[in-house]
MMTF fields as JSON, N, C-alpha, C and O atoms, coordinates in Angstrom:
{
  "mmtfVersion": "1.0.0",
  "mmtfProducer": "UNKNOWN",
  "numBonds": 307,
  "numAtoms": 308,
  "numGroups": 77,
  "numChains": 1,
  "numModels": 1,
  "chainsPerModel": [1],
  "groupsPerChain": [77],
  "chainIdList": ["A"],
  "bondAtomList": [4, 2, 8, 6, 12, 10, 16, 14, 20, 18, 24, 22, 28, 26, 32, 30, 36, 34, 40, 38, 44, 42, 48, 46, 52, 50, 56, 54, 60, 58, 64, 62, 68, 66, 72, 70, 76, 74, 80, 78, 84, 82, 88, 86, 92, 90, 96, 94, 100, 98, 104, 102, 108, 106, 112, 110, 116, 114, 120, 118, 124, 122, 128, 126, 132, 130, 136, 134, 140, 138, 144, 142, 148, 146, 152, 150, 156, 154, 160, 158, 164, 162, 168, 166, 172, 170, 176, 174, 180, 178, 184, 182, 188, 186, 192, 190, 196, 194, 200, 198, 204, 202, 208, 206, 212, 210, 216, 214, 220, 218, 224, 222, 228, 226, 232, 230, 236, 234, 240, 238, 244, 242, 248, 246, 252, 250, 256, 254, 260, 258, 264, 262, 268, 266, 272, 270, 276, 274, 280, 278, 284, 282, 288, 286, 292, 290, 296, 294, 300, 298, 304, 302],
  "bondOrderList": [1, 1, 1, 1, 1, 1, 1, 1, 1, 1, 1, 1, 1, 1, 1, 1, 1, 1, 1, 1, 1, 1, 1, 1, 1, 1, 1, 1, 1, 1, 1, 1, 1, 1, 1, 1, 1, 1, 1, 1, 1, 1, 1, 1, 1, 1, 1, 1, 1, 1, 1, 1, 1, 1, 1, 1, 1, 1, 1, 1, 1, 1, 1, 1, 1, 1, 1, 1, 1, 1, 1, 1, 1, 1, 1, 1],
  "groupList": [{"groupName": "MET", "atomNameList": ["N", "CA", "C", "O"], "elementList": ["N", "C", "C", "O"], "formalChargeList": [0, 0, 0, 0], "bondAtomList": [1, 0, 2, 1, 3, 2], "bondOrderList": [1, 1, 2], "singleLetterCode": "M", "chemCompType": "L-PEPTIDE LINKING"}, {"groupName": "LYS", "atomNameList": ["N", "CA", "C", "O"], "elementList": ["N", "C", "C", "O"], "formalChargeList": [0, 0, 0, 0], "bondAtomList": [1, 0, 2, 1, 3, 2], "bondOrderList": [1, 1, 2], "singleLetterCode": "K", "chemCompType": "L-PEPTIDE LINKING"}, {"groupName": "VAL", "atomNameList": ["N", "CA", "C", "O"], "elementList": ["N", "C", "C", "O"], "formalChargeList": [0, 0, 0, 0], "bondAtomList": [1, 0, 2, 1, 3, 2], "bondOrderList": [1, 1, 2], "singleLetterCode": "V", "chemCompType": "L-PEPTIDE LINKING"}, {"groupName": "ASN", "atomNameList": ["N", "CA", "C", "O"], "elementList": ["N", "C", "C", "O"], "formalChargeList": [0, 0, 0, 0], "bondAtomList": [1, 0, 2, 1, 3, 2], "bondOrderList": [1, 1, 2], "singleLetterCode": "N", "chemCompType": "L-PEPTIDE LINKING"}, {"groupName": "GLY", "atomNameList": ["N", "CA", "C", "O"], "elementList": ["N", "C", "C", "O"], "formalChargeList": [0, 0, 0, 0], "bondAtomList": [1, 0, 2, 1, 3, 2], "bondOrderList": [1, 1, 2], "singleLetterCode": "G", "chemCompType": "PEPTIDE LINKING"}, {"groupName": "ILE", "atomNameList": ["N", "CA", "C", "O"], "elementList": ["N", "C", "C", "O"], "formalChargeList": [0, 0, 0, 0], "bondAtomList": [1, 0, 2, 1, 3, 2], "bondOrderList": [1, 1, 2], "singleLetterCode": "I", "chemCompType": "L-PEPTIDE LINKING"}, {"groupName": "PRO", "atomNameList": ["N", "CA", "C", "O"], "elementList": ["N", "C", "C", "O"], "formalChargeList": [0, 0, 0, 0], "bondAtomList": [1, 0, 2, 1, 3, 2], "bondOrderList": [1, 1, 2], "singleLetterCode": "P", "chemCompType": "L-PEPTIDE LINKING"}, {"groupName": "GLU", "atomNameList": ["N", "CA", "C", "O"], "elementList": ["N", "C", "C", "O"], "formalChargeList": [0, 0, 0, 0], "bondAtomList": [1, 0, 2, 1, 3, 2], "bondOrderList": [1, 1, 2], "singleLetterCode": "E", "chemCompType": "L-PEPTIDE LINKING"}, {"groupName": "ARG", "atomNameList": ["N", "CA", "C", "O"], "elementList": ["N", "C", "C", "O"], "formalChargeList": [0, 0, 0, 0], "bondAtomList": [1, 0, 2, 1, 3, 2], "bondOrderList": [1, 1, 2], "singleLetterCode": "R", "chemCompType": "L-PEPTIDE LINKING"}, {"groupName": "THR", "atomNameList": ["N", "CA", "C", "O"], "elementList": ["N", "C", "C", "O"], "formalChargeList": [0, 0, 0, 0], "bondAtomList": [1, 0, 2, 1, 3, 2], "bondOrderList": [1, 1, 2], "singleLetterCode": "T", "chemCompType": "L-PEPTIDE LINKING"}, {"groupName": "SER", "atomNameList": ["N", "CA", "C", "O"], "elementList": ["N", "C", "C", "O"], "formalChargeList": [0, 0, 0, 0], "bondAtomList": [1, 0, 2, 1, 3, 2], "bondOrderList": [1, 1, 2], "singleLetterCode": "S", "chemCompType": "L-PEPTIDE LINKING"}, {"groupName": "GLN", "atomNameList": ["N", "CA", "C", "O"], "elementList": ["N", "C", "C", "O"], "formalChargeList": [0, 0, 0, 0], "bondAtomList": [1, 0, 2, 1, 3, 2], "bondOrderList": [1, 1, 2], "singleLetterCode": "Q", "chemCompType": "L-PEPTIDE LINKING"}, {"groupName": "PHE", "atomNameList": ["N", "CA", "C", "O"], "elementList": ["N", "C", "C", "O"], "formalChargeList": [0, 0, 0, 0], "bondAtomList": [1, 0, 2, 1, 3, 2], "bondOrderList": [1, 1, 2], "singleLetterCode": "F", "chemCompType": "L-PEPTIDE LINKING"}, {"groupName": "ALA", "atomNameList": ["N", "CA", "C", "O"], "elementList": ["N", "C", "C", "O"], "formalChargeList": [0, 0, 0, 0], "bondAtomList": [1, 0, 2, 1, 3, 2], "bondOrderList": [1, 1, 2], "singleLetterCode": "A", "chemCompType": "L-PEPTIDE LINKING"}, {"groupName": "TRP", "atomNameList": ["N", "CA", "C", "O"], "elementList": ["N", "C", "C", "O"], "formalChargeList": [0, 0, 0, 0], "bondAtomList": [1, 0, 2, 1, 3, 2], "bondOrderList": [1, 1, 2], "singleLetterCode": "W", "chemCompType": "L-PEPTIDE LINKING"}, {"groupName": "LEU", "atomNameList": ["N", "CA", "C", "O"], "elementList": ["N", "C", "C", "O"], "formalChargeList": [0, 0, 0, 0], "bondAtomList": [1, 0, 2, 1, 3, 2], "bondOrderList": [1, 1, 2], "singleLetterCode": "L", "chemCompType": "L-PEPTIDE LINKING"}, {"groupName": "ASP", "atomNameList": ["N", "CA", "C", "O"], "elementList": ["N", "C", "C", "O"], "formalChargeList": [0, 0, 0, 0], "bondAtomList": [1, 0, 2, 1, 3, 2], "bondOrderList": [1, 1, 2], "singleLetterCode": "D", "chemCompType": "L-PEPTIDE LINKING"}, {"groupName": "TYR", "atomNameList": ["N", "CA", "C", "O"], "elementList": ["N", "C", "C", "O"], "formalChargeList": [0, 0, 0, 0], "bondAtomList": [1, 0, 2, 1, 3, 2], "bondOrderList": [1, 1, 2], "singleLetterCode": "Y", "chemCompType": "L-PEPTIDE LINKING"}, {"groupName": "CYS", "atomNameList": ["N", "CA", "C", "O"], "elementList": ["N", "C", "C", "O"], "formalChargeList": [0, 0, 0, 0], "bondAtomList": [1, 0, 2, 1, 3, 2], "bondOrderList": [1, 1, 2], "singleLetterCode": "C", "chemCompType": "L-PEPTIDE LINKING"}],
  "groupTypeList": [0, 1, 1, 2, 3, 4, 2, 1, 5, 6, 7, 8, 1, 9, 9, 10, 6, 11, 12, 8, 13, 1, 14, 10, 1, 15, 5, 16, 10, 17, 10, 15, 7, 7, 18, 11, 1, 15, 1, 7, 11, 5, 5, 10, 1, 16, 14, 0, 17, 9, 0, 9, 3, 6, 17, 10, 2, 7, 7, 8, 12, 5, 15, 12, 15, 15, 3, 1, 1, 15, 11, 1, 6, 5, 3, 13, 17],
  "groupIdList": [1, 2, 3, 4, 5, 6, 7, 8, 9, 10, 11, 12, 13, 14, 15, 16, 17, 18, 19, 20, 21, 22, 23, 24, 25, 26, 27, 28, 29, 30, 31, 32, 33, 34, 35, 36, 37, 38, 39, 40, 41, 42, 43, 44, 45, 46, 47, 48, 49, 50, 51, 52, 53, 54, 55, 56, 57, 58, 59, 60, 61, 62, 63, 64, 65, 66, 67, 68, 69, 70, 71, 72, 73, 74, 75, 76, 77],
  "secStructList": [7, 3, 3, 3, 6, 6, 3, 3, 3, 7, 7, 7, 7, 7, 7, 7, 2, 2, 2, 2, 2, 2, 2, 2, 2, 2, 2, 2, 2, 1, 7, 2, 2, 2, 2, 2, 2, 2, 2, 2, 2, 2, 2, 6, 7, 7, 7, 7, 7, 7, 1, 1, 7, 1, 1, 7, 2, 2, 2, 2, 2, 2, 2, 2, 2, 2, 2, 2, 2, 2, 1, 7, 7, 7, 7, 7, 7],
  "xCoordList": [-22.634, -22.981, -24.256, -25.205, -24.257, -25.501, -26.2, -25.577, -27.495, -28.287, -28.838, -29.31, -28.769, -29.372, -30.284, -29.819, -31.568, -32.574, -32.468, -32.636, -32.186, -32.106, -30.786, -30.626, -29.83, -28.526, -27.516, -27.393, -26.791, -25.795, -24.559, -24.018, -24.129, -22.932, -21.885, -22.094, -20.762, -19.753, -19.067, -18.901, -18.672, -17.973, -16.517, -15.949, -15.928, -14.548, -13.626, -13.799, -12.645, -11.696, -10.564, -10.031, -10.204, -9.101, -8.186, -8.561, -6.989, -6.059, -6.316, -6.822, -5.964, -6.18, -5.077, -3.985, -5.347, -4.31, -3.084, -1.962, -3.288, -2.166, -1.284, -0.058, -1.907, -1.156, -0.344, 0.834, -0.967, -0.262, 0.904, 1.981, 0.705, 1.776, 2.932, 4.099, 2.599, 3.625, 4.483, 5.711, 3.852, 4.605, 5.322, 6.387, 4.783, 5.484, 6.796, 7.824, 6.765, 7.99, 8.978, 10.172, 8.478, 9.368, 10.068, 11.281, 9.317, 9.893, 10.844, 11.834, 10.563, 11.492, 12.826, 13.872, 12.787, 14.034, 14.797, 15.967, 14.159, 14.816, 15.804, 15.629, 16.835, 17.747, 17.102, 16.094, 17.687, 17.126, 17.174, 16.263, 18.239, 18.353, 17.254, 16.661, 16.986, 15.922, 14.557, 13.71, 14.353, 13.087, 12.915, 11.83, 13.983, 13.922, 13.615, 12.823, 14.236, 13.98, 12.532, 11.898, 12.001, 10.614, 9.649, 8.663, 9.927, 9.07, 9.071, 8.013, 10.254, 10.339, 9.627, 9.001, 9.72, 9.055, 7.536, 6.867, 6.997, 5.539, 5.095, 4.089, 5.834, 5.439, 5.559, 4.774, 6.535, 6.782, 5.879, 6.055, 4.928, 4.065, 3.228, 2.817, 2.989, 2.231, 0.753, 0.206, 0.116, -1.319, -1.881, -1.183, -3.138, -3.817, -4.128, -4.307, -4.193, -4.518, -6.015, -6.842, -6.336, -7.739, -7.91, -6.938, -9.142, -9.446, -9.325, -9.253, -9.303, -9.225, -7.782, -6.865, -7.585, -6.251, -5.716, -6.396, -4.511, -3.987, -3.443, -3.12, -3.336, -2.75, -3.824, -4.844, -3.579, -4.526, -4.384, -3.465, -5.286, -5.261, -3.948, -3.336, -3.526, -2.302, -1.084, -0.189, -1.046, 0.091, 0.159, 1.248, -0.988, -0.987, -0.463, 0.255, -0.818, -0.322, 1.189, 1.891, 1.693, 3.135, 3.865, 4.923, 3.318, 3.936, 3.955, 4.926, 2.905, 2.858, 3.991, 4.684, 4.173, 5.237, 6.618, 7.512, 6.782, 8.076, 8.394, 9.52, 7.424, 7.637, 7.971, 8.812, 7.306, 7.544, 8.991, 9.617, 9.518, 10.893, 11.913, 12.963, 11.618, 12.587, 12.705, 13.778, 11.625, 11.672, 12.239, 11.858, 13.139, 13.748, 12.752, 11.979, 12.765, 11.849, 12.246, 13.422, 11.256, 11.5, 11.724, 10.913, 12.817, 13.11, 12.398, 12.601, 11.581, 10.881, 11.603, 11.869, 11.914, 12.625, 11.705, 12.125],
  "yCoordList": [-6.156, -4.75, -4.521, -5.302, -3.449, -3.126, -2.01, -1.255, -1.923, -0.908, 0.09, -0.279, 1.35, 2.409, 3.191, 3.796, 3.179, 3.833, 3.378, 4.179, 2.076, 1.515, 1.77, 1.36, 2.438, 2.717, 1.725, 1.577, 1.045, 0.07, 0.8, 1.695, 0.398, 0.973, -0.131, -1.135, 0.025, -1.042, -1.144, -0.15, -2.368, -2.569, -2.152, -2.24, -1.702, -1.262, -2.459, -3.501, -2.301, -3.382, -3.298, -2.221, -4.447, -4.496, -5.665, -6.563, -5.636, -6.745, -7.801, -7.496, -9.034, -10.119, -10.112, -9.602, -10.665, -10.741, -11.531, -11.206, -12.566, -13.36, -12.512, -12.588, -11.709, -10.834, -9.827, -9.609, -9.21, -8.212, -8.827, -8.234, -10.022, -10.687, -11.062, -10.879, -11.586, -12.0, -10.811, -10.891, -9.719, -8.57, -7.834, -7.264, -7.827, -7.2, -7.918, -7.278, -9.261, -10.032, -9.805, -9.622, -9.816, -9.624, -8.269, -8.188, -7.222, -5.874, -5.68, -4.959, -6.305, -6.227, -6.882, -6.464, -7.912, -8.612, -7.922, -8.234, -6.989, -6.299, -5.252, -4.685, -5.012, -3.906, -2.608, -2.636, -1.476, -0.181, -0.025, 0.552, -0.54, -0.441, -1.244, -0.79, -2.45, -3.278, -2.618, -2.667, -2.012, -1.31, -0.152, 0.055, 0.595, 1.736, 1.27, 1.902, 0.166, -0.372, -0.809, -0.522, -1.506, -1.965, -0.791, -0.813, 0.23, 1.422, 2.101, 2.467, 2.271, 2.9, 2.071, 2.619, 0.753, -0.134, 0.026, 0.072, 0.11, 0.258, 1.642, 1.762, 2.682, 4.045, 4.324, 5.095, 3.703, 4.011, 3.253, 3.353, 2.507, 1.753, 2.717, 3.78, 2.329, 3.176, 3.132, 2.07, 4.277, 4.35, 5.536, 6.509, 5.433, 6.513, 7.624, 7.363, 8.849, 9.969, 9.936, 10.323, 9.471, 9.364, 10.017, 10.373, 10.162, 10.74, 9.692, 10.041, 8.422, 7.37, 7.066, 7.44, 6.392, 6.014, 4.909, 3.9, 5.073, 4.072, 2.825, 1.846, 2.84, 1.726, 0.872, 1.379, -0.441, -1.356, -1.27, -0.629, -1.909, -1.911, -2.54, -2.058, -3.624, -4.312, -3.429, -3.377, -2.727, -1.845, -0.691, -0.296, -0.156, 0.936, 0.463, 1.198, -0.77, -1.306, -1.502, -1.182, -2.029, -2.238, -0.9, -0.776, 0.101, 1.434, 2.015, 2.667, 1.788, 2.265, 1.644, 2.341, 0.315, -0.358, 0.128, 0.323, 0.321, 0.781, 2.186, 2.45, 3.074, 4.442, 4.439, 5.211, 3.565, 3.47, 3.051, 3.55, 2.127, 1.662, 2.667, 2.854, 3.318, 4.21, 5.563, 6.166, 6.048, 7.359, 7.221, 6.33, 8.107, 8.097, 8.649, 9.552, 8.114, 8.649, 10.069, 10.431, 10.855, 12.244, 12.258, 11.732, 12.858, 12.963, 14.191, 15.308, 13.976, 15.083, 15.398, 14.507, 16.654, 17.054, 17.787, 18.203],
  "zCoordList": [-1.441, -1.48, -0.702, -0.777, 0.037, 0.728, -0.03, -0.777, 0.177, -0.511, 0.492, 1.567, 0.123, 0.913, -0.02, -0.986, 0.262, -0.588, -2.04, -2.96, -2.247, -3.59, -4.298, -5.448, -3.645, -4.252, -3.685, -2.469, -4.583, -4.143, -3.61, -4.26, -2.42, -1.802, -1.752, -1.071, -2.453, -2.439, -1.081, -0.374, -0.734, 0.52, 0.359, -0.73, 1.449, 1.425, 1.223, 1.855, 0.339, 0.081, 1.091, 1.359, 1.646, 2.603, 2.254, 1.5, 2.81, 2.613, 3.68, 4.76, 3.37, 4.326, 5.383, 5.13, 6.55, 7.589, 7.129, 7.514, 6.306, 5.806, 4.892, 4.961, 4.043, 3.134, 3.938, 3.653, 4.944, 5.759, 6.506, 6.566, 7.084, 7.83, 6.903, 7.249, 5.728, 4.767, 4.349, 4.385, 3.958, 3.465, 4.584, 4.347, 5.783, 6.904, 7.175, 7.395, 7.16, 7.366, 6.235, 6.474, 4.989, 3.834, 3.881, 3.688, 4.132, 4.106, 5.284, 5.16, 6.416, 7.544, 7.208, 7.704, 6.362, 6.008, 4.875, 4.651, 4.155, 3.044, 3.553, 4.631, 2.762, 3.056, 2.569, 1.863, 2.949, 2.527, 1.01, 0.416, 0.378, -1.086, -1.772, -2.75, -1.249, -1.833, -1.649, -2.542, -0.502, -0.257, -1.232, -1.776, -1.447, -2.367, -3.787, -4.486, -4.221, -5.567, -5.718, -6.734, -4.707, -4.772, -4.801, -5.538, -4.007, -3.983, -5.352, -5.864, -5.946, -7.268, -8.321, -9.227, -8.207, -9.164, -9.091, -10.124, -7.888, -7.731, -8.203, -8.903, -7.828, -8.165, -9.66, -10.211, -10.318, -11.729, -12.698, -13.912, -12.183, -13.102, -13.947, -13.48, -15.181, -16.101, -15.76, -15.461, -15.806, -15.569, -16.32, -16.607, -16.624, -17.325, -16.331, -15.141, -16.811, -15.949, -15.648, -16.473, -14.465, -14.059, -12.699, -12.032, -12.31, -11.009, -9.895, -8.717, -10.268, -9.261, -8.913, -9.644, -7.803, -7.36, -8.275, -8.466, -8.847, -9.766, -9.074, -9.746, -7.753, -7.026, -6.379, -5.91, -6.36, -5.726, -4.208, -3.696, -3.509, -2.051, -1.562, -0.609, -2.228, -1.846, -2.069, -1.225, -3.213, -3.505, -2.502, -2.085, -2.119, -1.138, 0.21, 0.888, 0.61, 1.872, 1.82, 2.779, 0.699, 0.55, 0.551, 1.168, -0.13, -0.121, 1.29, 1.676, 2.053, 3.44, 4.26, 5.001, 4.119, 4.865, 4.417, 5.24, 3.108, 2.593, 3.103, 3.526, 3.068, 3.559, 5.043, 5.504, 5.782, 7.219, 7.498, 8.433, 6.677, 6.888, 6.367, 6.981, 5.241, 4.615, 5.307, 5.297, 5.906, 6.547, 7.956, 8.716, 8.276, 9.596, 10.61, 10.292, 11.822, 12.832, 13.223, 13.196, 13.582, 13.994, 15.498, 16.261, 15.914, 17.339, 17.897, 17.422, 18.886, 19.537, 20.839, 21.646, 21.031, 22.248, 23.183, 24.263]
}
């Protein structure tokens, strides 16, 4: 943590390159049905109603990859 005027500023959390590579390969190999099941499993997890994000950095990255695969590309004319 770095300090600015005596106030601790937490460092931003990121996923490791190994984690990103592993999950990118896994999700590319999944079928659309498997991707949909995994997305529903992550989204349906129980959490308390708080102001903070209920998902971890890793879960957000996996959701990003799943959304990217599940959503059809938009054709621009």
